[in-house]
N, C-alpha and C positions, 0 to 999 in steps of 0.2 A: 225775070223777077230780080230786082235790086238786092245788094247784099244786106242782110238783116242781121242785127245784133240783139242778143238776149242777155240781159245781166242777171245773174243769180247771186242773191245775198243770203248769207246764213251766219248765225251766231255760233255755229260750230264748223265742221269741216265743209259742209254743203254738198257731199257726194250723192247723197240720197235725192236732194233737189235737182242737182244736175242731171241724174239719171232720169227722173220723172220729165224734165224739161226735154231731154234728147229723145225720149220714147215718144213724146207728144209731137214734137216738131218733125220727126221722121214720118209721121202719118200724112204729112202734106207734101213729102217728097220735094223739098226745096232744093233748088240748085246750089245755093250757097247760103250758108248762115254761120254765125259765130256765137259761141257762149262764153262770156266772160264771168268766171266765178270769183267771189269775194268771200273768203272764209273769215271767221271770228269777227264779224261786225258787231261790236259791242256798245257804240256809243254814237251820239249825234254828230260828232265831228267826222267820224268815218263815213256815216250816211251822206252827209253833205258833199263830201270830196268825190264819193262814188257816183252819186246821182247828178252831180254837175257834169261829169264825164259822160253819164248815160244820156243827158239831155243832148249833147253834141251828136250822138248817134241816133237820137230819136229811138232808143232802145225800148224794148219790152222789158219790164222789170219783174222778175219772179223772186220771191223772198220766203224764207222760213226762219222765223225767230220767235222765241217764247218770252223775250224780254219786252215788256209792254211798252216802255218809253221808246225803244228802237223801232218797234213796230209803228208807233204813232208818228215818229220822225220819218219814216219811209213813206207812209201814207201822205203826209203833209207835203213832202217834197214832190211826190209823183203828181199830186193833184195841182200844185202850183206850176209845175213845169209841163203839165198836160201830158203826162207819160202813161202808156198802157202798163198796168200792173196787176198782179195776182199774188194774193196772200195764200200759201199752200196749207200751213198748218193751223191758222186760227179758226177756220170752220170746224176742222176735226176736234180741236180743243173745246170748242163750244158744245159740239154734240157728245163728246165723252164726258164733259162736266154733267151734262143732264143725265147721261147713262150711268155713270159711277155715283152721281149725288154728292160730289165733292169738288173742291177747287184743285187746279193743277198746281205743281210746285214751281212752274216757270223756271226750271233750271236747264240752262243751255248745255248741250253735249252729253246728255244723260245716257243716250244709247251707246256712245263711244266708251263711257265708263263701264257699261255692261260688257263692251267687247274686250276692254282690258282685263276684266275678270275672267273672261273666257280664255284669253291668250295666256293669262297667268296660270290658269289650271293646265292648259296644255304644256306649259314650260315645266311646271311641277311633275307632271306625268313622265315627260322626257327625261327629267332629272332622276326620277325613281328607277326607271329602266337603265339609264347609263350606269347608275351607281348602286345597282342591286347586287347583293350577295358578294360584297367586297371586290367587284370587278376592277374598281379604281379606288383605292383608299384615300386618294387626294379629295374625293368627293365629301369626306366628312367635314372638311373645312369650309365648305360652301353650303352644307346642309343646314335646314332649320332644326331637324331632329336626326340623331343617329341611334338606330335600334341595333342592339347587340342580342345575339341569342344562338343557341346550338341549332342544329338542323331540326326542321319541323316544329318551330315554335311561332310560326305565322308571321316571320319577317316580311316576307314578299307581299302577302295580301294586305298587311298592315301599311306597308309602304305605298301601295297603289291606292288604297282607301283614303289615306291621308293626303296623297297627291290631289285627289279629287276635291279635297278641302283647301287646295292652293298651298299645301305645306310640302316643301322639298325634304325629301327624306332619303338618307343613305343608310344601308344596313350591312352589317359585318357579321359573318358567321364565326362562331367560336369553336375552335378545334384544338384539343390539348397539344397536338403535335405542331401546331402552326403558331408562331408568335403573333400577338395582336399587333396590327400596324401601328407604328410609332405615332402617326397622325391623331389617333384616338386620344393619346395622352397629351396632345398639344392644343386640344380644343377645350372650351368651357364644359365642365362636367354637367352644367345645368341643361345642356343640349343632348345629353346621352340618357337613354332608357334601356335597362336590362329586361329581357324576356326570359321567363322560365315556365316550367310545366310540371305536370304530375308524371313521374317515370312510367307507371303502368299505362297511362293514357298515350304517353309517347311511344311505348313499345308496341301498343296496337297500331298506331298510325304508321310506324316505320315498317311493321310487318305487311300491312297493306301496300306500302310503297314498293317493298320488295317484290310482292306478288305481281304488282302492275308492271314492273320491270322484267318479269319473267325470271327472276332469280331463286335460288334455293335458300330456305330459311336457314338451314344448318351451315351454309357456306359464307353467310354474311355476319360479320361482327356489328354491323350497323344497327341491328335490332336486338342485339345481346344486352340483357338487362344490366350486367356488370359494366359494359361500355357506356350505357346510358347514364348510369350512376356516376361513373367517372367524369363524363362530359358535364353533367349538371354540377357537379362539385367544382370542376374547373371554372365553370361560368360563375358561380357563387364567389369564388375567390377573386375573379375579375371585377365583379360588381362591388365587392367590399373594398378593393383596392381604389377603384375610381371614386366610389361614394355616390353612385347614381341610383335613382329610384328603380325598384324591380316590380314587374307586373307578371302575375301567373295567368298564362293564356288557357290553362287547361279546361276550364268550365265556362269560358267566355267566348262569345261570338266576335268576330273581327270588329264589328261596329261598336260593341261594348267596350273593347280594349282600346279602339281608336279614340273614343270619347274620353276615356281615362287619360290617354296621352295627351289630348287637346287640353284637358282641365289642368294637367301639370304644366304644360307649356304656358297657359294663361296666368297661372299662379306664379310662375317664375318671373314672368314679365312684369307683374304688378309689385314684385318686391323692390 
């Protein structure tokens, strides 16, 4: 069998089309063939140049484009040059148009935009993990949102929930004996949100935490009410100094608090 060449044209990357072509070609177990992929074919000039080369190889032309004028130009060229061709996506678009009862958007590369959203989410999740609980205070300068709060005010759950919304969050624990990282004072206060809670609710949560760790209630100041009130008062002083909004998480689910944070972010951006 002589060397065969297959041209793959796409108005996006063309990876999917190339995989389809390769999977199909392998069913014939050819001794030798070559796939030439052409990405981001967006106009007639590109089509003309590529298919002039295809004519020299007497190539099979496989294409996937949602741009009507580009599709028409490929079809015209292939017919004029008597080249074998196959349009991968148009038959599917026609069937989906009937199925959904609406016209397609004819927007090239849309699946890769979805991929970008996915990778942005992964990046935000990795960011939340890296800069959780003040592990590296330098993260506050890279974050979209910085959460401040004493222990057990839902900083970490909120950070992860917001990360799934593609928001990069760093959170810093507030402890009276530990100075607040200087980086917090070096960023725009509009990025900072303080978290507070009801002392009695916090006392219950911390007691459960102590039990889970197998510690004695009497030996730990962590759940002592005086200590909790001291921490809450310290946090309030920090929030007042910064001038940031404060959200009470006591009677709110993580989702509800996260939505309030998102509303605050959006309102700041519109100012």
